[in-house]
C-alpha positions in Angstrom: -12.2 48.0 22.8 -8.5 48.2 21.8 -7.0 47.7 18.4 -7.8 44.4 16.8 -4.7 42.4 15.8 -5.8 41.2 12.4 -3.3 42.7 10.0 -2.9 40.8 6.7 0.4 39.2 5.7 2.4 40.2 2.7 1.4 36.9 1.0 -2.3 37.5 1.6 -2.1 41.0 0.1 0.1 39.9 -2.9 -2.5 37.3 -3.8 -4.6 40.1 -5.3 -1.8 42.0 -7.0 -2.0 42.3 -10.7 -5.3 40.5 -11.1 -8.4 41.9 -12.9 -11.1 41.0 -10.4 -14.4 42.3 -9.1 -13.9 44.0 -5.8 -16.8 42.0 -4.3 -14.8 38.8 -5.1 -11.8 40.2 -3.2 -14.1 40.9 -0.3 -15.4 37.4 -0.1 -11.9 35.9 -0.1 -10.5 38.4 2.4 -13.4 37.7 4.8 -12.4 34.1 5.0 -8.8 35.1 5.9 -10.1 37.4 8.6 -12.3 34.6 10.0 -9.3 32.4 10.3 -7.4 35.0 12.3 -10.1 36.3 14.6 -13.0 34.5 16.2 -14.8 37.8 16.9 -15.4 38.4 13.2 -19.1 37.8 12.4 -20.9 38.3 9.0 -24.5 39.3 8.3 -26.3 39.3 5.0 -29.7 40.2 3.7 -30.4 37.1 1.6 -27.8 38.0 -1.1 -24.8 36.1 0.1 -24.0 34.5 -3.3 -23.9 37.9 -4.9 -22.1 39.8 -2.1 -19.7 36.8 -1.8 -20.3 36.4 1.9 -21.3 32.9 1.1 -17.6 32.0 1.2 -17.5 33.0 4.9 -20.8 31.2 5.6 -19.4 27.9 4.2 -16.2 28.2 6.3 -17.7 29.6 9.5 -21.5 28.7 9.6 -21.7 29.5 13.3 -20.6 33.1 12.7 -22.8 33.8 9.7 -26.3 35.2 10.0 -28.7 35.4 7.0 -31.2 38.0 8.3 -33.3 37.7 5.2 -34.8 40.5 3.1 -34.8 42.8 6.1 -32.0 45.3 5.9 -33.1 47.4 8.8 -33.0 44.3 11.0 -29.6 43.4 9.7 -28.1 46.7 10.7 -29.8 46.6 14.2 -28.5 43.1 14.8 -25.0 44.1 13.6 -25.0 47.0 16.1 -26.1 44.7 18.9 -23.3 42.2 18.1 -20.8 45.1 18.0 -21.8 46.3 21.4 -21.1 42.8 22.8 -17.5 42.9 21.4 -17.9 41.2 18.1 -16.7 42.8 14.8 -19.7 42.5 12.4 -19.5 42.8 8.7 -23.0 43.6 7.3 -23.5 43.2 3.5 -26.1 43.6 0.9 -26.4 45.7 -2.3 -25.4 49.3 -1.9 -28.9 50.6 -2.9 -30.5 48.5 -0.1 -27.8 49.0 2.6 -27.8 52.8 2.4 -31.4 53.4 1.2 -33.6 51.0 3.2 -31.5 51.1 6.3 -30.3 54.7 6.5 -32.1 55.6 9.7 -30.8 52.4 11.4 -27.2 53.2 10.3 -27.6 56.7 11.7 -29.2 55.8 15.0 -28.0 52.4 16.0 -24.5 52.4 14.4 -23.1 55.9 14.1 -24.9 57.7 16.9 -23.8 54.8 19.2 -20.3 54.7 17.5 -20.9 51.0 17.1 -18.0 49.1 15.6 -20.0 47.9 12.5 -18.5 47.5 9.1 -21.0 47.9 6.3 -19.6 46.5 3.1 -22.0 47.1 0.2 -21.6 45.5 -3.2 -23.1 46.4 -6.5 -22.5 50.1 -6.2 -22.9 52.4 -9.2 -24.2 51.9 -12.7 -22.0 48.9 -13.4 -24.7 46.8 -11.8 -25.8 46.8 -15.4 -29.0 45.2 -16.7 -30.6 45.2 -13.2 -31.4 48.8 -14.0 -32.1 52.1 -12.1 -33.8 50.5 -9.1 -30.6 48.5 -8.2 -28.0 51.1 -9.3 -26.8 53.1 -6.2 -25.6 56.5 -7.4 -26.3 58.2 -4.1 -24.9 55.9 -1.5 -21.6 57.6 -0.9 -23.4 60.9 -0.3 -25.9 59.2 2.1 -23.0 57.7 4.1 -20.7 60.6 4.0 -23.2 63.0 5.6 -23.6 60.9 8.7 -21.3 62.0 11.6 -18.7 59.5 12.5 -19.0 57.4 9.4 -15.8 56.4 7.5 -16.4 56.0 3.7 -14.1 54.0 1.4 -14.3 53.3 -2.3 -11.4 51.0 -3.3 -10.0 51.1 -6.8 -9.2 47.4 -7.4 -9.1 44.0 -5.7 -5.7 44.6 -4.2 -6.8 47.8 -2.5 -10.1 46.2 -1.4 -8.3 43.4 0.5 -6.2 45.9 2.3 -9.2 48.2 3.0 -11.1 45.3 4.6 -8.2 44.4 6.9 -7.8 48.1 7.8 -11.4 48.5 8.6 -11.1 45.6 11.0 -8.3 47.2 12.8 -10.1 50.5 13.0 -12.7 51.0 15.8 -15.9 52.7 14.6 -18.4 52.7 11.8 -17.1 52.0 8.3 -18.8 52.0 4.9 -17.0 50.3 2.0 -18.5 50.4 -1.4 -17.7 47.6 -3.9 -18.7 46.7 -7.4 -20.2 43.9 -9.4 -18.0 43.8 -12.5 -14.3 43.0 -12.9 -12.0 46.0 -12.7 -8.3 46.3 -13.8 -5.5 46.1 -11.2 -4.1 49.6 -10.9 -2.4 50.0 -7.5 1.4 49.4 -7.4 2.8 46.4 -5.6 4.3 48.4 -2.8 1.0 50.3 -2.1 -0.3 50.2 1.5 -3.8 51.4 2.1 -4.4 53.7 5.0 -7.8 55.2 6.1 -7.7 58.9 5.5 -4.8 58.8 3.0 -4.8 59.4 -0.7 -2.3 57.9 -3.2 -0.7 60.1 -5.9 0.4 58.2 -9.0 1.9 61.4 -10.4 1.5 65.1 -9.6 0.7 67.1 -12.7 1.6 70.7 -13.3 -1.4 71.4 -15.6 -4.2 69.0 -14.6 -4.7 66.6 -11.7 -7.4 63.9 -11.9 -8.8 62.8 -8.5 -10.7 59.6 -8.8 -11.8 56.5 -6.9 -13.3 53.1 -7.6 -13.2 51.9 -11.2 -12.7 55.5 -12.4 -9.0 55.4 -11.2 -8.3 53.1 -14.2 -10.1 55.5 -16.5 -8.2 58.4 -15.1 -4.8 56.6 -15.7 -5.8 55.9 -19.3 -6.7 59.6 -19.8 -3.5 60.8 -18.2 -1.4 58.7 -20.6 -3.0 60.4 -23.6 -2.9 63.9 -22.2 0.7 63.6 -21.2 1.6 62.5 -24.7 -0.2 65.5 -26.1 1.8 67.9 -23.9 -0.7 68.5 -21.1 1.1 67.6 -17.9 -1.5 65.5 -16.1 -1.4 63.7 -12.7 -3.7 61.2 -11.1 -4.6 60.6 -7.5 -6.6 57.8 -5.9 -8.9 59.2 -3.2 -10.4 55.9 -2.1 -10.8 57.4 1.4 -13.7 59.7 0.8 -14.1 60.4 4.5 -11.9 61.2 6.2 -10.6 63.2 3.3 -6.8 63.6 2.9 -6.8 67.3 3.1 -3.0 67.6 3.3 -2.6 65.8 -0.1 -5.5 67.6 -1.6 -4.0 71.0 -0.7 -0.7 69.9 -2.3 -2.6 68.9 -5.5 -4.6 72.1 -5.6 -1.4 74.2 -5.4 0.1 72.3 -8.3 -3.0 72.5 -10.6 -4.4 74.7 -13.3 -7.4 72.4 -13.3 -8.7 69.6 -11.1 -10.9 66.9 -12.5 -12.8 64.6 -10.2 -14.1 61.3 -11.5 -16.5 58.8 -9.8 -19.0 56.2 -10.5 -21.6 58.1 -8.5 -23.6 61.3 -8.7 -21.5 64.4 -8.8 -23.7 65.6 -5.9 -22.4 64.4 -2.5 -19.5 62.1 -3.5 -15.8 62.7 -3.9 -16.4 65.6 -6.4 -18.4 67.4 -3.7 -15.9 66.7 -1.0 -13.0 68.1 -3.1 -15.0 71.1 -4.2 -16.0 71.9 -0.6 -12.4 71.8 0.5 -10.6 73.7 -2.3 -13.3 76.4 -2.4 -12.5 77.3 1.2 -8.8 76.7 1.2 -7.2 77.1 -2.3 -9.7 77.8 -5.1 -8.7 76.4 -8.5 -10.8 75.7 -11.6 -12.5 72.3 -11.3 -14.7 70.0 -13.3 -16.7 67.0 -11.9 -17.2 63.8 -13.9 -20.0 61.5 -12.6 -23.7 61.0 -13.1 -25.5 64.3 -13.2 -28.6 64.4 -11.0 -30.2 61.4 -12.8 -31.1 57.8 -12.2 -29.4 54.9 -14.0 -30.9 52.7 -16.6 -30.6 49.2 -17.9 -27.8 48.1 -20.2 -24.4 46.3 -20.1 -22.0 47.9 -17.7 -19.7 49.0 -20.5 -22.6 50.6 -22.4 -23.6 52.5 -19.3 -20.2 53.8 -18.6 -20.1 55.2 -22.1 -23.7 56.5 -21.9 -23.0 58.5 -18.7 -19.6 59.7 -19.8 -17.6 57.8 -17.2 -14.7 57.1 -19.5 -11.2 58.1 -20.2 -12.4 59.7 -23.4 -14.8 62.0 -21.6 -12.0 63.0 -19.1 -9.8 63.9 -22.1 -12.5 65.9 -23.8 -13.3 67.8 -20.5 -9.7 68.7 -20.1 -9.2 69.8 -23.7 -12.4 71.8 -23.7 -11.2 73.7 -20.6 -7.8 74.6 -22.1 -9.4 75.7 -25.4 -11.5 78.2 -23.5 
């Protein structure tokens, strides 16, 4: 199958610019735009369409929406079958169910076959909140990243999410996009253009560079403002494309850094922190610290309480940097 001509217009992208919005909401709106442009777009859900926001697509295109029910393995198998007939399926459920319950099906029927399936999972990370540990996916990026042929994306805000969804449609092959439940600040600049496999540098620091994705990009930017005011030259880069990793940009960052910090709403095992550590240890070793959850499950609480509890805040980034330079 050739390239799918579904590129979004400038107006459609700009609709998301500057707005604090949950990335799952941006997904729901963008799906409808995709549906208008391409009749081969089909959407599947595992009985959570109101939460994943695929209900917007179902309302507009009922003949192209399939509620598979609480049967995530079946959903992935059906999506792979649809892809092999030339459709472009978007399969959605919560991240914990998409990657946990259906891992074998994703490996065997999607990635092993190089099926053109887009798995867009919402409710990633601890910001699922009060639903607690059973629903908080802190391992999903690791589970998807390890499968050969899988592309893994963790957008920073609604603006980037919309672009990432369109880019995934144009790209042939398996894609996993991780989205969140809660509203996040708009952080990406108006002239930003998402590309699979490319990172975005807000600023390149001479002392510290913070590599982040998802909602931690906003926290990294807050931390950098404080550190720069206090005389620690700090940069920030958004590595929303976890796989493929932008190795060229990462090498540039490593060569500029006395310290690299990674920040993610995910376990420090297997996510962007691991990806960065693996690359720089083999290519340009520099001191590094990883911020994320530390080999633990989540717990119940408001999403803001949980970010504080697990240290996923600008304040913890600042403390980590200062502790390093004090030593």
